[in-house]
N, C-alpha and C positions, 0 to 999 in steps of 0.2 A: 746293311753294309757296315762292316766294322771300321774302326779308325785306321787300322792297317790297310784295309782295302781302299779306303778313301785316299790315303797317302799315295799309294801306288797309282790310283786312277788320276789323281791330280798331277803327279809327276809325268805320267805317260802322256797326258794331254798336252804337255809342254815339250815332249820329246826328251825328258830327263830320266836319269837313273837314280834310284834311292841309295843313299849312303847310310850304312848300318854299322856303326862302330860297336865293338864289344869291350867291356871291362868286367872285372870281378868285383862284386860288392865287398867292401871292407879292405880292399887293397889300394893304397897302403893302410887306410883306415876309413871309417864311414864318413867322417867329416870331409876328407878330401875326395871321397867318392862322390859326395853331393856336389862339391865344387867342380869336379871333372864332368859330371853330367850336364850341369848348366853351361860349362864352357864348350862342350861338344855341341850342344844345341845352338849356342851362339855362333859356333864356327861352321855350321852347315849340316849337321847330322839331321837325317829325316826320321830315323827310328833308332832307338838305342836298345842294344841287347846287354842284359845284366846277368852275369854268372852268379849262381848261388854257390858259396864255398862248399867243397865236397872233398872228402879224404882221398878218394881214388878216381880222379877225373880222367878215365882211361881214353876218352876220345881226344884228349888234349896233349900237346907236346910239352916239353920241359919248361918253357917260358910261362905258359898259363898254369901248369901244375904248381910252379913256385908261387904264383899269385894266390892260388887257392890255399896253399899252406900259410902264407902270410896272413890271409884273412881269417883262417881258422885259429891262428895264434892270437888273433884279436877277439876270439869268441864270437865271431859272426856266424850265425846259423840261419835257417830258413825263417824261423819266427822273427828274428832280428831284421831280416831283409824285408819281410812284410811291413813291419813297423816303420822301417826306414823309408820305404817307398811311399807309404801312406802319408808321411810327413812332408814329402816333397811338394812344394807349391810352385806353380808357375811353369811346370814342364808341360808344354802343350803338344808335344809329339808323342807317338805311341812308345810304350815301354814293353819289352819282351824279357821274360825270365828264361834262362837256360839252366836246367837242372837235370839230375839223374833220377831214374824211376824209383830206385830204392828209397830215396829221400821222400818222394811223394807217397809211396806205400806206407812208410813209417808215419808220415803226417796224416795220412788218410786221403783217399782220392777226393771225396766230397769236401773235406775240410781244406784241402789244398786249393781246389777250384774256387771255393768261397773266399778263401784268403786272398787269392789273386783279384777277385772281383772287388772286394772291400778295399784293397790297397790301391786299386787303379791300374793293375797290370792288364795289358791288352792281349798278350799272347804268350805262349810257352813253347820252348824247344826242348824235347826230351830225346836225346840221341840214342838212348838204349830202350826206348819204349817197345815192349814185346808185341808182336803182331796179335797174339791171342788176347792181350789186354787193351788193344787199341779201342775196340768198340765200347767197352765199359768206361774207359777214361774219357773218350770223346763225348759220351752221353753226359757225364758230369761237367765237362768243359762247356758244352753248349748251353747247359742250364745256367751257367754263370756268364754267358756271352763272352767266352774266352776262346781265342783262336789257337788251335793246335797246329804248329808249323812242323811238318814232317820232313825228314831228310832223305835224300837219295844220293847214290854214289855212282861213279863211272861203271859202265858195262851193265847197268840195270836193264832188265827186260822191259819191253813195251807194256806187257801185261802189268808189271809192277808199277810203272810210271802211271798208268791209268788208275790203279788201285790207290796210289798215293794222292793223285789228283782228286779222287772222290772224297777222300778223308781229310786232306789238309785244308786249312783255312788261313787266310791272311796272305801267305805265299808258300812256295816250295823252296826248301833250302837245298841247293845243289852243292855237295861237298866235292871239290874239284879233284880230290885224290882219295884212293882207298888207303888212308893213312890217318895219322893224328894231325891236329892243327899245328901250325908252325910257319916261320918265315921261309919263303922260297925265293931263290934268285930268278927262276923262270916259271912261267905258267905251263901247264901241260900243252903239248902241241895240238892235241885234238880237242881242246876245251871248247872252242867255238862250235865245232861240229856236234859235240856231246850235248851242249846246252840247247842248241837248235833242235836236236832230236827230242829233247824233253818238251820244249815249247810247242812242237808240232803235235804233241799228244796230250796237251792240257790247256785249259783256259786260265789257269792260275798264273799269277806272277811268279817269276823264278829269280831268286837271288843266289849269287855264287859266293862261297866262302872257302876256307882252308887254303892259305898260302898267298893271298893277295897282300902285298907288303909295302907298296909304294904307289905314288900317284900315277906313274906310267902304266903299271899293271892294272890299276883301277880303271884308267881310261880305256885300255884295251878291252876289258871285260864289259864296260858300259856299252860297247857297240853291239852286243848280242844278249845281254842280260837285263832284267828289270831292276836288279838291286845288286850292290856290292857290299860284302861283309868283311870288315877288317878287324882282326882281334889281336893276334900275336904281336904284330908290329907296334900297336898301341900299348899293349901290356908290357912289352920289352922296354919301351920308352919310359913307362911309369917306373919299372924296376930300376932303371939306370939313374933315375932322378928322384928317388925317394927322399933323399936328404937335401935336395935342391929347392930353394924357395921359389924358383921359377917353374916348378913341375907343371902346374896347371897351364901356364902360358905355353910351355913347350908342347904339351899335348894338344892344346887348342890350335897352335900353329900347324901341327902335323895334320890334324883333322881338317883344318881349313884348306890345306894343300890338296887333300883328297877331294874335298867338295868342289874346289875349283877345277880339278881335272875332270869331274863328272858333269859340270854344269857350265 
């Protein structure tokens, strides 16, 4: 059982939902990325998702795209992210990398999986992982004891849910919209029904992302999901406070408000 599985099992035994905040490595810089990670852990995060800077993050909306660009301007790349994570000391919760398949191909599947293992990464999310490449990638991932977290979207077929369930490890990422990431005022009306449909066809934990933007929405989703992923709202807060000396505190306060809503 991986550390991600253990986290979900521990929380589920308490009737709690996992909080999974997302930030981009190197936004606004690596020094503050480290401070943000520790602050989010302190504020109640159960798992942290860390985005690898990428020039064309097409699954993301403008808020996270801007964060990628800031990180790239700081010359943060995959190799730098591995080195950065390896240096982190005292982070006792699972860390997940979110990156795109072309970056992994360029780095090499085996080299990437091994890099994750050596740096202490627990799992990866690859939003554009091609179906035909899934088997080859998962073979390398499992050699390195690395969870591959697969995404599913609304209107997915039962057959596809079961396929994802067989291949995903750690949890299944349910994207609440057939769209890019971003802050949304309202959750989809059929979200609860859609997530329950997935859970009826898998034994994997299911975490929901894409559009969860405040504690009230997080609390609503916690009633039917095993995990809540919040990215754009946190990344937007970072962007608004880049020059603010209270940046870390403000992000910590927001993550704490999410954690309290869930627990």
